[in-house]
N, C-alpha and C positions, 0 to 999 in steps of 0.2 A: 740541779743542773740537768739539762737534757742529756740523756746517754748518747755516747758516740756510736754511730752505726758502723763506722770504720775507724781503725787506729790511724791517727793522723801521721804517725811516724813510719809505720810499716805498710800502711794502706791495705792491711788485711782486715777482713770482717771481725767485728767485736763479737766473740762467741757468747758473751754475756748479755748482748743487746736485748733479746726477748725477755729475759728475766728482769733486766734493769727498766725496761719500758713498763712491764707489769707492776713493778715496785713503784715507779713514778705515778702510774695511774691510781694505785691504791692509796698512796700518800696524798695525792690531790683530793681524792674523795673523802678519805678519813679525816683530813685536817682542814677541809674546806679551803684548800690552797689555790693559788693562782699560778699560771704558766705565762711567762712573758717571752714572746718569740720576736726576735729582731730580724728584719729582712736583710740578711747578709749571707745568702746561700753561696755566693761565689767565694767568700772568705772562709766560711765554715762548711765546706763541702763534705766533711766527715760526719755531720749531724743529719738526722732525718729531716726531710722537707716539712714544711708547714702542712701540706696535703697529707703526707704520711702520718703525722701526728693526729690530725683530725680524723683519719680513718682508723687509727689504732685505739683511740679512746674517745668517749663521749665528751666533747668540749663545747662550751657555750662562750660566745664572744662577749667580753665585758667592755672592751674599748678597742677601737681601731685608731692607729696613728700613722703618720707618714713613714715612720721607721720600724713599725712592728705592730703586734697585737697583744692584747691581754686576754687570756682565757681563764675560765673556771670550769671545773668538772661539772657536767650536767648531773643534776640530782635525779635519781630514779626513785620515784615515789613508791613503786612496787616493792623495792628493797628496804624502804624506810617505814613500813607500816608498823604501827604500835600494836602489841598483842591485845 
């Protein structure tokens, strides 16, 4: 799940947001995961925008649809060199 930037009930910032984003980034990279982002910003105002996510982590577009996008973490070959 994409971490909440704001608490939808109190509308206060999620203090754990930076840690939760870092965890999501690591999990996507470690597990070769995908991120499915639906275009519903007016309904999900408490989540980070698509642009914010693209700027916070290296994402590669896998598929574009009319209602969203599928991303995969970009692989950094510099970090995956074999000894």
